[in-house]
C-alpha positions as CSV (number, residue, x, y, z in Angstrom):
1,M,45.8,-23.5,32.6
2,K,43.7,-26.3,33.9
3,K,43.5,-29.5,32.0
4,R,39.8,-29.2,31.4
5,S,40.0,-25.9,29.7
6,W,42.3,-27.1,26.8
7,P,39.4,-28.9,24.9
8,L,37.3,-25.8,25.2
9,L,40.1,-23.5,24.1
10,F,40.9,-25.8,21.2
11,C,37.2,-26.0,20.1
12,T,36.9,-22.2,20.3
13,L,40.0,-21.6,18.2
14,F,38.9,-24.2,15.7
15,F,35.5,-22.7,15.3
16,L,36.9,-19.1,14.9
17,S,39.4,-20.3,12.3
18,F,36.5,-22.1,10.5
19,L,34.5,-18.8,10.5
20,S,37.4,-16.8,9.1
21,C,37.9,-19.3,6.2
22,S,34.3,-19.6,5.2
23,D,31.6,-17.2,3.9
24,F,29.6,-17.7,7.1
25,G,29.8,-14.6,9.2
26,K,31.4,-12.4,6.5
27,K,29.6,-9.2,5.4
28,E,29.3,-9.2,1.7
29,D,29.9,-5.9,0.1
30,L,27.6,-5.6,-2.9
31,R,28.3,-1.9,-3.4
32,P,30.4,-2.3,-6.7
33,I,27.7,-4.6,-8.1
34,A,24.9,-2.2,-7.1
35,E,26.8,0.8,-8.5
36,E,27.3,-1.0,-11.8
37,F,23.7,-2.0,-11.9
38,F,22.6,1.6,-11.6
39,E,25.2,2.9,-14.0
40,T,24.0,0.4,-16.6
41,Y,20.4,1.5,-15.9
42,K,21.4,5.1,-16.0
43,A,22.9,4.8,-19.5
44,R,20.0,2.6,-20.8
45,K,22.0,1.3,-23.7
46,D,22.9,-2.3,-22.8
47,F,19.7,-4.2,-21.9
48,K,21.4,-7.6,-22.0
49,K,24.0,-6.4,-19.5
50,F,21.2,-4.9,-17.4
51,L,19.2,-8.1,-17.3
52,S,22.4,-10.1,-16.3
53,F,22.2,-8.6,-12.8
54,Y,18.9,-10.5,-12.2
55,D,18.4,-14.1,-11.1
56,E,16.2,-16.1,-13.4
57,Q,13.5,-16.2,-10.7
58,I,13.5,-12.5,-10.0
59,V,10.4,-10.9,-8.5
60,L,9.9,-7.2,-9.3
61,E,7.2,-5.4,-7.4
62,D,6.1,-1.9,-8.3
63,I,4.3,-0.8,-5.2
64,I,2.5,2.3,-6.6
65,N,1.2,0.5,-9.7
66,G,0.5,-2.7,-7.8
67,D,2.5,-4.8,-10.3
68,R,4.2,-8.0,-9.3
69,I,6.3,-9.6,-12.1
70,K,8.0,-13.0,-11.8
71,G,10.8,-14.3,-13.8
72,K,13.5,-12.6,-15.9
73,R,11.7,-13.1,-19.2
74,N,8.6,-11.3,-17.8
75,V,10.7,-8.5,-16.2
76,K,12.3,-8.0,-19.7
77,A,8.8,-7.6,-21.2
78,F,7.7,-5.3,-18.4
79,L,10.6,-3.0,-18.6
80,D,10.3,-3.0,-22.4
81,W,13.5,-1.0,-23.2
82,D,13.0,-1.4,-26.9
83,N,9.7,0.5,-26.9
84,K,9.9,3.2,-29.5
85,K,7.4,5.4,-27.6
86,F,10.1,6.1,-25.0
87,Q,12.5,8.9,-25.7
88,L,15.1,10.4,-23.4
89,I,15.1,14.2,-23.0
90,D,18.3,14.2,-20.9
91,S,21.5,12.3,-21.6
92,V,20.8,9.7,-18.8
93,V,17.6,8.0,-17.6
94,L,18.2,8.4,-13.9
95,E,20.3,10.1,-11.2
96,L,21.2,8.3,-8.1
97,E,21.2,10.3,-4.9
98,Y,22.4,7.7,-2.4
99,L,23.0,4.0,-2.1
100,I,22.8,2.0,1.2
101,V,24.3,-1.5,1.3
102,E,23.8,-3.9,4.1
103,E,24.7,-7.6,3.7
104,R,22.5,-8.8,0.8
105,K,20.2,-5.8,0.6
106,V,20.7,-2.5,-1.2
107,V,18.5,0.6,-0.9
108,A,18.8,3.2,-3.6
109,K,17.1,6.7,-3.8
110,G,17.2,8.9,-6.8
111,Y,15.1,10.2,-9.6
112,F,14.3,9.4,-13.2
113,T,15.1,12.3,-15.5
114,P,12.4,13.9,-17.7
115,F,11.4,11.8,-20.7
116,Q,8.9,11.6,-23.5
117,W,6.4,8.8,-24.0
118,G,4.7,9.1,-27.4
119,D,3.4,12.7,-27.6
120,S,3.5,13.3,-23.8
121,K,6.4,14.7,-21.9
122,F,6.9,13.8,-18.2
123,G,9.0,15.5,-15.6
124,A,11.4,14.0,-13.1
125,M,10.1,11.2,-10.9
126,H,11.6,10.3,-7.6
127,F,12.2,6.6,-6.8
128,T,13.2,4.4,-3.9
129,T,14.3,0.9,-4.8
130,I,15.2,-2.1,-2.6
131,L,17.3,-4.8,-4.2
132,N,17.7,-8.2,-2.5
133,F,20.6,-10.4,-3.7
134,N,21.2,-14.1,-3.4
135,V,24.5,-15.8,-2.6
136,N,25.4,-15.7,-6.3
137,K,25.2,-11.9,-6.2
138,K,22.1,-11.8,-8.5
139,I,19.0,-9.8,-7.7
140,V,16.2,-12.0,-6.6
141,K,13.7,-9.3,-5.6
142,Q,13.3,-5.7,-6.5
143,V,10.8,-3.4,-4.9
144,D,10.2,0.0,-6.4
145,W,8.4,3.1,-5.1
146,I,8.1,5.6,-8.0
147,N,6.1,8.9,-7.8
148,Y,4.5,8.5,-11.2
149,P,2.5,11.4,-12.5
150,Y,-1.2,10.6,-12.4
151,N,-1.6,10.5,-16.2
152,L,1.2,7.9,-16.5
153,I,-0.6,5.4,-14.2
154,D,-4.0,6.1,-15.7
155,P,-5.3,2.6,-16.5
156,E,-5.9,3.6,-20.1
157,N,-2.2,4.3,-20.5
158,R,-1.0,1.1,-18.9
159,K,-1.1,-2.6,-19.9
160,S,-3.0,-4.8,-17.5
161,A,-0.9,-6.8,-15.1
162,N,-1.9,-9.9,-17.0
163,D,-0.1,-8.6,-20.1
164,W,3.3,-8.8,-18.2
165,I,2.8,-12.3,-17.0
166,S,2.9,-15.2,-19.4
167,N,1.4,-18.5,-18.5
């Protein structure tokens, strides 16, 4: 080997060893975290644990309803798990059909099982959700597409977007 190539070889080997010892360049597998998130959601029993998956600065967007909620406290109010109007008909709140994980992004497709809201019963609703995670493995952005029945998104049945966002 020529004398000039030694520094290049040394630098290349040093750089490669640096990459192997650092988080840079590693693909983060969030699958177990995403699966636990949806299992917690599915059971709908431990709201505190469910909220622990979110970063404090979470942004949740509901594309169909046009809602954009910022901050964990506002997401908690928006999701409103303690609302007595909601009643499960099935034993779980959702079924997951598939989960795609790529680096810090998770795409989930499934459906919400039938439920009752007050006196009204609603059938299954398909959903697609994109979760974006930060380096601390917390969800910083959630984007939902849910095929709500028309009478559930009727403005008279919904709070205004301003009700979810505190000043």
